[in-house]
N, C-alpha and C positions, 0 to 999 in steps of 0.2 A: 556608436553606430555611424554617425555622420562622417568621423576620421576614417572608419572603414570604407565607406563609399568614396571618399574623396581621394584615398591614396592610390598610389600606382599599382600597389599589390594589394590584394584583398585581406584584411586581417582575419584572424581565427574566426570560427562560427561563434556567434553569441547565442546563448542557449537560456530561456526563460524556465526556471524550474519551480516547483511547488507541487503540494499536494492536491488531491482531487477538490474542485470547485473554489479554487481561488482566482479565475478571472483569466488565466493564461490565453485560451482560445479568443476570447473577446479583444484582449490587448493585442494579440498578434493580428487581428483582422483590423483592428483601428489603425494599427501601426502601416499595414499594407496600404490601406487607403489614404491615410495621410502623406505617405512618400510618394503615391501615385499622383494625388492631386496637387503636390508642391512640385512635381516635375523634378524631383531629385534623383530618380532612377526609374530603370524600367523594371516593374513590379510582376513577380510571380508569387501566386498564393496557393499552397496545397493544404488543404484541412485534414484533419485527422481521418476523416472517413473515406479518404481516396487511397489510391495505391502509392507505394513509394515514387518519388519523382523520377523520371527516366533521364539518364544522362545524356542521351543522344539529342533530346528535346531541350533540355536546358542549354545545352552547348549552341544548338542553332539559334534559340533566342536570344541568348548572351550575345552570340556573334553579330545578329542582325541589330540589336540595340547600340552596340559599340561602333559597328561600321557605318550605319546609316543615321544615328543620331547622337553619337558620342557619349553615350549614357552607359554608367556601370549597371548591374543588374542586383537587384534586391530577391533573393529566394526567401520567402517566408514559409518555412514548412512547419506546421503544426503536427509533427509526427510522433510525439511523445516517445521518442525513439532513444536507444542507447547514444551516449554522447559520441562513441566512436564512429557511428554511421555519419553523423555531421560531418566529422573531421575528415573521413575517407571521401566524401563526395567532395568536399572542398579541395582537397589534394588533388583529386582526378581532374577537377574543372582548372585549377591552378596549372597543372602540366600541359593543358591545351592553350593556355594564355587568355583565359576568360576572366573578366573584372566581374566577379560574383561573390556577394555577400550572403552568407546563410544564416538566417535568425530562426532557430529551432525552438521546441519545448521538450521537456522532460520531467520525470519526478525528481525529487530532490537528491542529487548525489552525496556520496558520504563525505568528501572533502570539498573545500572552498576553492573557487578558481575565479580571478579576476574577468575571465568572459563569461561567467554563469551569473544570471540576475536571479537572486533567490526571492521567490515570492512569499509573503509571511501571511499565514492563514487567519491572524487574529486582527481583528478590526480595533481600530483606536475608536475613542468616545465620539469624536468629531466625524469620523467616518460612518459610524452608525447613525448619526443625527443626519447626515447628508443624504444617506441611502434611504433613511425614513421619508425624508421631504422628497426626493426623487421619484420613490414609488409612490407616493401619495399624488403626485400629478397624475398618474395613470388609474387612480381609484382604486389602488390597492389597499384592502384594509389592513391597519396595522395593530398588532395587538399592543395594549398598554403597557405591558411588562417586558417589552422587548428591550433589553438593556446590556449593559456589561454584567451585570449581577446574575443574568440568566445564562448567557452564553456570548462569547465575543467572537467566535469564529464565523467566518463568511457562510460555511456549509450550513451551520446552525441556523443562521441568519435565514438564509433561503428557505431551508426546510420549513420553518415557523411562518414566514410571512408569504410563501409562495407554494401552496399545496401542489401546483402543477409540475413542479420540479422533482417532486420526490422520486418518481421512476428513473429520471435522468441521474439524479444523485447516487441512487444504488447501483446503476450501471456503470457510473463514472468509478466509484469505489471499487466494485467487482473487477474492472480493468487494471485497476493499481494493485489488486490483491492478486490478481493472475501475473502481473509483471512481476512482482515480488517472488511468487512461486516458481515461475520459470527462471529467474535468476539462481534460485536454489537447486532447481531441477538441471540446470545448465552444467553445474558442477559435477554430476555424474558423468556428463558428455566428455567434459575435458579430462576428467580422471582417467575414463577407458581409454583415450586416444593419447595419453601420455605417461612417462614413467613415474612411479610412486615418489621418487624424491623431488620431481619436478612440480608437484601441486602447488597452486598459487596460495597466498595468504589467507584467502577466505575459506578455501577448500581445507587447508589444514586446521583453521579455527573450526570448522565442521567436525573433522574427524576427531580433534583433540577432544570436542563437547560431547562427543557420543553418537553423532550421525555416522551410519554405514554408508559411505559415500557410493559404493557399488550397488545398493540398493535404493537409493535416491532418485528412482528412475522417473523420465517425463511422464506427464499424464498423457494418455493417447485418446482422450474423449473430449468433445466440445464442451464450452461453457454451459450451454442449454441444459446439458444432461448432468451437472455436476450436483444440483441439488436433489437429485434422486438417488443420488449415490449413497451406499452405506459407509461408514467409517473405515471398516476393512477394505474396501474397494477403491479407496483413494490413495493417491500417491502420497509418499511420506511428507513432502512439502504441503499438500492439502490436508494431511491430518494435522499438522502442527497448526495451520490457520484456522481450521475448524474448532480445535481445543480453544484456541485465543479468542474466537467469536463467541463460543457458547459461555466463557467467562466473562468477555467484555460487554456482552448483552446485560450483565447483571452489574456492572461496575466493578467488576473484580479482577485482578490481576494473578497469573499462576505462578506459584514457587518454582524458579527455574529448573530444579532437578526434576519434577514430576514429568513435565511433557517429554523432557530428554530421556527418562527412563523408559517411557513408552516406545519411543522411536528407537532407543539403543542403550548403550550404558550409561552411567551416571554423568551428569553435565559438568562444565568446567567455565569459569568465569571468561575464557576466551571466546565464549559465545558473543560477547559484546563485539567482536569483530564483524561478525556476522550481522546482528542486529543493526549496527551503525549503516550498513550498506543499504538497508531498506527501510525508508522513512515510515512506512506504514506500522511497523513493530516498535514497541517500545520496551526498554529496559531499565529497571528502576531498583533501587535499594532502599530498605528499611533502616531505622535507627540501629539495628543490631548487625547489619551488613548483609543479611539475606537479601538475594536478587529475585526479581520478579518479571515475567514476560507478560505483556499486553497490548492492547492495540492504542492508537492514538486517543480516542475518545470513545464513551459509551454510545453516543449517537450514531457514530460511524460503524460501530460492531452490530448495533441494531438493524441499521440499513442493510449492512453485507450480510447479517445471518438471514433476513428474508429473501435475499437473492441467492445462497447458497447452500441452505440447510433446510431440512424438513426435521418433523419432530422424531422420527425414528432415527435420524442421523445424530440429532441431539443426544438422544438417550445413549445411542452406541458411543458417543464422546464420554457422556459422565460416567458409564459403567466401567470404561477403560481408565479414567481418572481415580474411581473408587478402588478398584481392584489393584491399582499400581501404588496405591497410597502407602506410606512408611510413616506412622506415627512415631513422633519422639518421644524418649523415655522420660516423660514430664506429665503432670497433672492435667495440663491443657492439651498436649498431643502436638505440639509445634505448629509451624507455619501451615503444612500441607493440611492439617486436620481442620484448622480454622477456615483454609480456602474451601474444604468441602462442606463444612457447616455454613458458610454463607452461601454456597452455592445450592445446597438444599432449603435455605431460607427463601431463595428466589424460584425454586421449582416445586417444594414439597407441599404438603396438603394445607398448610397455613399460608401459603403465598397466593398472589393475586392471579397467578397464572394455574392454578391448581387443575382447573377444567382441562387445559391442554395437555397436561401430562398424566393425569391420573389413570388413563388405561395402561401405562407403562411402568407404574409404580413397583408391580410385582418384579419386573426386571432389575430396578435398582436395589429391592429388597434382596434379590439373588446376588447381585454385586456386594453388598454389605455382609451377607453371610459367607461369601468367598472370602472377604477381608478378614473376618471374625476367626475363620477357621485356618487361616495360613499366617496369621501375624499374632505373637503371643501378646503384645501389648494393646490393649483395646481402650481407648480413652472413653470415659462415660457420655462425652459430649457426641460421639457417633454411635 
């Protein structure tokens, strides 16, 4: 950063990237204060809650700082924006001859870059010890079992030791999920305004994986209404994330072809190109090479589900998963059957959450009857 401020021409934007609750906003605020106090640059700070910075205002401020004080300008923009937005603003300011260095924030991009500082979500043993000592100074009670053995992510650490952060964490995760959904939905707008042969790599991966690009339409409802929407009323991207959340709440990952079958034709391993674009999704393989989709952690899925789903929507998701199940020709039924069995273990009559779902068991029974009458192979486990 110092080299970018000292040079005659501002360097490329520096972007601090990481998942929800990794301290990006706090770090950017601290950076702005430190640089301002040291007199290294004239500093502008724009928080995430504010509007997008105005080019004319930044231009006037940077001109004043340069002409009257001989200082470059540091714009700290905690925008969680697309990387292109920072580069576009930097180019426009440079074309006006302004010495402005932009430091921004974003979710993790799919590719590494020297101008992107990637923030790790996992705390080291020494960092956990220092955090416990620091919070103890504010009389924050610390659970005795808070250790690496429990969970070393900073999000989980905050969730356990600071109950007041619960809603903020849920909202932060919801914003990250909405950003991922918007990325999926944007593909439909790109496809609609361009020729088919000119589809981008991600759009081609989606189409090859079974998504109908023309039907992957943007959601036209605000986030506040999402929790009350049925599974059928959601956009394709929202349907995909709701399936991942229902499974992720119970520590499960979905066999890749099952959600793709619900949204389109059978899937393909090229979906890896899509999943790699959005950090909040995870694609894993088992020993036999079968692929699974899931969320980063079970805790994140639980927090997001409280924000995005109600019981009726969860049941709608599960009935779709059951009705689209394709048992393998084996005694144990294959990965999809085992996934449904695990899901029922977490929602059925013997589960700790039976009281939450009991009034909807008839809907699940109807889904299993549909499966039994439409599939010749019926493993005993279901």
